[in-house]
N, C-alpha and C positions, 0 to 999 in steps of 0.2 A: 504494500500500500504506500503510494507516494504522497506525502503530506502536502506538497505544493500543487498537486493535481486536483482539479475540481470539474465536475460536470454541471454545466449551467442549463437549466430547462428553458428552452427557447420556444415561446408560443407563437412568434411572429409579430408581437406587439412591441411598443416602445419600452415598456418597463423591463421585460426580460432582456431586450437588446442592451439597454443601459447597464443592467446588472452584469452582463457578460463583459462589456467594456471595462467596468470598474474592477472586476476581478482580474482581468488581464493587466490593467494599469497598476494593480496592487502587487503584481509579480507572480501571480498564479499561472500554472500551465492549464489553460482553459480548453475544455471540449464542450461543444454545443450539442444538445440533444432535444428532439421534439418527440413527445409521446403522441402517436396518432391514435386518437380515441374514437372518433366518429366521422363517418363519411355521409354527406347528404345524398338524397336520391339522385341529384343531378351530378354527383361526382365531386362536389366541393367539400373540402375539409371544414370542420367546425372552427369557430372563432378561437378556440383554445389550442389549435394545432394547424395554423396556416403555414404550411411547409415551405412554400415559395419565398415568403417574406423572411422566415427563419433562416433558410439557406442563404439568402442574400446577405443577411446580417453576419452570418458566420464567414462568408467569403470576404466581406469588407474588413472584418476584424482579423482575418487570417488564422482562423481556428478550425480544427477538424469538426465535422458535423455528422450526426447520425440521426436516422429516423427509427423510432422503436414502435413496433406494432402492438397496440394495447386494445384493439377493437373488441376482441372477444371478452377480455376482462371487463372492459367498460360496459358492455351490454349486460353482463352478469351482475356486476356490482352497482351500476349506476342507473342505466335506463330501465332495466327490468324492475328494480325496487321503486324507482320514480313513478312508473305507471301503477304499480301495486299500491303504493301509498295513496295516490289520488282515488283509485278505485275503492279504497277502504275508508274514504272520507277524511284523510289526513293531508297535510301540506308538507311535502318533503323538502330536504335541504341537500340537493345533489352535489353542489360544489363543496360542501363540508366533507361529505363522504369521499368524494373524488380526491381531495388533497391527500388524505392519509392512505386510502386504499389503492389508488391508481398512480397519482403523480409521484409521491415520495417512494412508494414501493418500486415503481418503474425506474425512477432516476437512481435510486440506491442500488438496484440490481445492475444497472448499467455501470455505475461507479465501481462495483465489485469486479465486474468483467474487465473493466479498463484500468484497474489499479488506482482509482481515485479515492482519496481519503474523504472528500466532501462533495456535497451538492450545493448549488446556489440557485436562488429564484428571485424574481422581480417583485415579490410581495412587499407591501408597505407595513413592516413590522420589525421588531427587534428581538433577538434571542439573548437571554441573559441566564446566568447561573446563580442560584440563590445561595445563601449562607449554608443551607443544608446540603448543597451539592446537586440539587435537582435543577434541571433545565426548565425554562418556561418561555412563553412568548409574551412580550411586552408591547403595549401600544406604540405605534409609530410616533415619532416626535411631533408630527403634524397630523392632528386627528382627523382632518377632513378626508384623508385617503386610507385611514387605518383599516387593515384587513385581518386583525387578530381573531375576530369572531369566527372566520372561516378556517382557522388553523388549530382549533382547540383539541382536535382528535389526534394530533401528531404525538407519537410516543417519545419517551426519553431517548431511546436508541436513535430515532429519526432526528430529533433535535440536536443530539450530540454531534451529528455529522452534517449540519445545515448551516449555511451562511446566507444572510439576507442583507445585501449591501445598500438597499434603498430606505432603510428604516429611519434615517435622519434627514431625508430629502423630501421636498414638496414635488407635486406632479409637474409644476412649471419648471422647477430646477432640472428634473429628469428630462423633460422635452428639450430644454435649452442645451443640456449636455449632449443629448443624442444629435441635435442639429450641429453643434460645434465639431463633433467628431465624424460627421458625414454619414450618419445612419438615416436612410430615407424614411424609416417608420417614425421619425420624430414627431410628425403631425398626424399620425394615424389615430382615428377616433377610438375611444375606449369601447369595449363591448358591454352592452347594457342588458342583454338577454342571456338566458340559459344557453350554453354553447351549442347544444344539439337541438334546440327549438329555435330555428332561424327564421321560420315563416309561420304566420298564424299564431294560435294560442297553444297553451299546454294541452288543452282538450283536443285540438286538432291532431297534435302529435300522438296522443293516446289512442284516438280513433284509428289512426293510420297504422300503429304498431302493436296494439293489443291483440293477442291471438285468440281470445275467447269472447263470449257474449258480454257486451257492455252493460253496466247497471242501467235499468230502465228509468223512464220518467217517474216522478213521484210528487207527493204533496209538498207545498210550501205552507207553513203555519206561522202564526204569531206566537207570542210567549204564552198565551192562554190555551194554545192548541187548536185555535180556530183555523180552518183551511182558507187561505187567501190567494192561492194560485198553484201552478204546477211548475216543477223544475225539469230541466232537460237531461238530468242524470247527475248524481252528486259529484262526479269527477270534474265538472265544469266550475266548481265553486271552492272558495276558501274563506275561513273565518275573517270577519272584518270587511268583506267585500260589500260595496254599495252599488256599483254600476253593473248593468248587464244581468240583473236578477229577473227582470221581466214582470214585476208587479207594481201597481200604483196604489199607494196608501194615503196620499195627501200630505205625508210628512216623511222625512228621511228614515229609512230602515236599512239594516245591515245584516249580513249573515252572522248570527250569533253562534250557531251550532249546526254541525252536519251529523245527522243521525243515520249511520250506516245500517243498523239493524232494522229500523223502521222505514228506511229509504225516504227520509224527510229532510227538508231544509227548514231550519227554525230561524225566524227573523226577529230582531229586537231593535230598540232605539239605541242611541249612542251610549247612555249610561249602562246599558245591559252588557256591553262589551268588556267592561272592566272586571278584573278578578284579583283576589288577594293572595292566592297561592296556586302553585302548580306542582305536579309530581313528575319527576324525570327518571328515565331508564338509561341503560347503556352509558354509565358514568365514566368519563375519562378524567384523569388527574394530571396536572402539570406541576406547579410549585407546591400544591397541597398533596401530601401523601394520602393514600387511601384512608377514608374515614371508616371507623368501626360503627356498628349499629348503635344509634342513640347519640353519637357525637354530633356536634354542630359547629359551624363557622359563620362568620359574618363577612359580607363583601358587597359588591355592586354587580348587578345582573342585567345582561342584555338578553331579550327574547327574540330579537330579529337583528339582521345585519345593520340596519339603519336605526335601530332603537337606541335611545340614550340610556346608558346603564343607570339603574336605580338601586338604592340601598335595600338589602334583604338579608335574611338569615336562612341558612341551609342546614337541614337536619337529616341525618342518615336513617333510613327506615329498613326494615327487614327486606330480604330478597334484592339487595343492592339497588334500592330505589331512593331517590333524593327528593325530599320535600323542601320547596323554596317558598318562604313566606315574605312577601314584600312589605316594606314600611308604608308604601302608598300603592293603591291598586294600579295594575298595568292594563293597557288596552290591547284587546284582540290577540291574546296568547293563543297560538294554534297548535294542536296536536301534530306531531311530526317535525315541527321546527326545533331549533336548538336553544337552550338556555345556557349562557356562559357567564361564570362568576369571576370577577376580577378583585384584586386587593386595591388598597388606596393608591398604590403607585402605578396602576394600570397593568399589572402582571396577572396572567390567567391563573386562577386557582384550580378550577375544574369546570366541567360542563357535561351536559347530557341532552337526550332527546325528550321533548315534552310529551308525556303519555296521558296526562289528565290535567284538567283545568277546573279549579274550584272557586266558588264565590267567597269562601271563608267559613 
């Protein structure tokens, strides 16, 4: 294993291109790699693996470049579960799972084959080692682009071999750097959608790729149980949604709950979306060692990527489930999304998948 050799994950965008340049400028022996995860029906690669732009970046930087086929793994670990979650009335977090299960797994496997000690990515985050010796991900210096929420499932082994050179930079600084060193992707727009849902909605993707009978239409009810309309199939909706529901009530209503068993969509007003606690499963630990049953910690919790972290207490329950009680109610917590807890310094303590939402 060569300590100065690093595999940089190149997506074809400006962030990963700048990361590769910075690693080379720091004296590392850099190898570029793109994980090919998804191919659209028209033959185009997804926004996370635009090979032509990634190869051009590698050529300009003068570094070796490889394309790694992860399509079968991606279908098994990401698009299959993505469809299943929506079919079962939950809202999945495909990018969170992809980072640990596909990207880091694939890059570290390539690093092992090529004798590289490290992998590097263009994420806006910082990796630090705590006094206890554990690695954790810390918020980027400039919070407007912070991506730590998407990284909470990375393991200690993965973090120990990872470098994130953009953690102290702003997006404007990254674009300016890329332009200065002659990388054509310097002004390439950021991807806003799920990388494999490039056209239409997530429901269109499900209808195209689901191999079984889709959930049928069903009732839309208000909080009292009164039927006020019909839905198109529960996979079309997510908690907190307002537009595209297809009912007129004379006042704003939102999807409060998706009832898979009853095949119902339950609507409520804005106050009904708020909850005091959630229960999480599949708990991952970073700076916080694994909690024993009955133990509790305090911190700040995000329930969505763009959600502002709020103060909360987390208590470990039997069967490795984590109960999170918020100091103030949170809006539209959705089953299937992730809850991530930080300490006061912006370092990830732990996180998990929301499995239940309670009013208190």
